[in-house]
C-alpha positions in Angstrom: 151.6 114.5 74.8 155.2 115.6 74.8 154.8 117.7 77.9 153.2 114.6 79.5 156.2 112.5 78.6 158.6 115.2 80.0 156.6 115.5 83.2 156.7 111.6 83.7 160.5 111.6 83.1 161.0 114.4 85.5 158.8 112.7 88.2 160.7 109.5 87.6 164.0 111.3 88.0 162.8 113.0 91.3 161.7 109.7 92.7 165.0 108.0 92.0 166.9 111.1 93.4 165.0 110.9 96.6 165.4 107.1 97.0 169.0 106.7 96.0 170.8 110.1 95.8 174.0 108.7 94.5 175.4 106.3 92.0 174.3 105.5 88.4 170.6 106.2 89.1 171.2 109.8 90.2 170.2 112.4 87.5 171.9 115.8 87.2 169.2 117.3 85.1 166.7 116.5 82.4 169.2 116.0 79.7 171.2 113.6 81.9 167.9 111.8 82.6 167.1 111.4 78.9 170.6 110.1 78.2 170.7 107.6 81.0 167.3 106.2 80.2 168.1 105.9 76.4 171.4 104.2 77.3 170.2 101.9 80.0 166.7 101.0 78.8 166.7 101.9 75.1 165.4 105.0 73.3 162.0 103.4 72.7 161.4 103.4 76.5 161.1 107.1 76.4 157.8 106.6 74.5 156.4 103.9 76.7 152.7 104.5 77.2 152.2 106.8 74.1 150.0 104.4 72.1 146.9 105.0 74.2 146.9 108.8 73.8 147.6 108.5 70.1 144.7 106.0 69.7 142.4 108.4 71.6 143.6 111.6 69.8 143.5 110.2 66.2 139.8 109.8 65.8 139.1 113.2 67.3 141.6 114.9 64.9 140.1 113.0 61.9 136.5 114.0 62.8 137.4 117.6 63.5 139.4 118.0 60.3 136.6 116.4 58.1 133.9 118.3 59.9 135.7 121.6 59.1 136.1 120.5 55.5 132.4 119.8 55.2 131.5 123.3 56.3 133.6 125.0 53.6 
Protein backbone atom coordinates (compact mmCIF):
# COMPACT_ATOMS: atom_id res chain seq x y z
CA UNK A 1 0.00 0.00 0.00
CA UNK A 2 2.79 2.40 0.84
CA UNK A 3 4.56 1.61 -2.41
CA UNK A 4 1.35 2.32 -4.32
CA UNK A 5 1.04 5.68 -2.56
CA UNK A 6 4.64 6.60 -3.37
CA UNK A 7 4.17 5.53 -6.99
CA UNK A 8 1.02 7.67 -7.25
CA UNK A 9 2.85 10.67 -5.81
CA UNK A 10 5.75 10.19 -8.19
CA UNK A 11 3.38 9.93 -11.18
CA UNK A 12 1.64 13.09 -10.01
CA UNK A 13 4.97 14.89 -9.67
CA UNK A 14 6.09 13.75 -13.13
CA UNK A 15 2.82 14.92 -14.70
CA UNK A 16 3.11 18.33 -13.07
CA UNK A 17 6.75 18.64 -14.13
CA UNK A 18 5.90 17.88 -17.73
CA UNK A 19 2.99 20.30 -17.77
CA UNK A 20 4.47 23.26 -15.92
CA UNK A 21 8.21 22.87 -15.42
CA UNK A 22 8.58 26.05 -13.38
CA UNK A 23 6.98 27.77 -10.42
CA UNK A 24 5.43 26.44 -7.24
CA UNK A 25 4.19 23.20 -8.81
CA UNK A 26 7.66 22.06 -9.88
CA UNK A 27 9.08 19.31 -7.65
CA UNK A 28 12.79 18.85 -7.06
CA UNK A 29 12.45 15.30 -5.82
CA UNK A 30 10.26 12.98 -3.79
CA UNK A 31 10.84 14.72 -0.45
CA UNK A 32 10.04 18.10 -2.00
CA UNK A 33 6.89 16.57 -3.49
CA UNK A 34 5.76 15.28 -0.06
CA UNK A 35 6.49 18.65 1.54
CA UNK A 36 4.61 20.68 -1.04
CA UNK A 37 1.58 18.40 -1.06
CA UNK A 38 1.43 18.39 2.74
CA UNK A 39 1.83 22.18 2.85
CA UNK A 40 -0.60 23.08 0.05
CA UNK A 41 -3.25 20.39 0.40
CA UNK A 42 -2.79 19.09 3.94
CA UNK A 43 -1.06 15.97 5.27
CA UNK A 44 -4.23 13.88 5.01
CA UNK A 45 -4.23 14.27 1.20
CA UNK A 46 -1.18 11.99 1.07
CA UNK A 47 -3.50 9.18 2.18
CA UNK A 48 -6.38 9.95 -0.20
CA UNK A 49 -7.78 6.73 -1.57
CA UNK A 50 -6.29 4.47 1.11
CA UNK A 51 -9.71 3.48 2.55
CA UNK A 52 -10.67 1.05 -0.22
CA UNK A 53 -7.42 -0.99 -0.07
CA UNK A 54 -7.66 -1.17 3.74
CA UNK A 55 -11.27 -2.35 3.56
CA UNK A 56 -10.28 -5.03 1.04
CA UNK A 57 -7.20 -6.16 2.98
CA UNK A 58 -8.68 -6.33 6.49
CA UNK A 59 -11.05 -9.30 5.94
CA UNK A 60 -8.34 -11.25 4.13
CA UNK A 61 -5.91 -10.74 7.01
CA UNK A 62 -8.57 -11.60 9.58
CA UNK A 63 -9.47 -14.84 7.80
CA UNK A 64 -5.89 -15.90 7.22
CA UNK A 65 -4.90 -15.21 10.84
CA UNK A 66 -7.86 -17.13 12.24
CA UNK A 67 -7.44 -19.98 9.78
CA UNK A 68 -3.82 -20.44 10.81
CA UNK A 69 -4.84 -20.35 14.50
CA UNK A 70 -7.42 -23.07 13.91
CA UNK A 71 -4.77 -25.38 12.44
CA UNK A 72 -2.54 -25.13 15.52
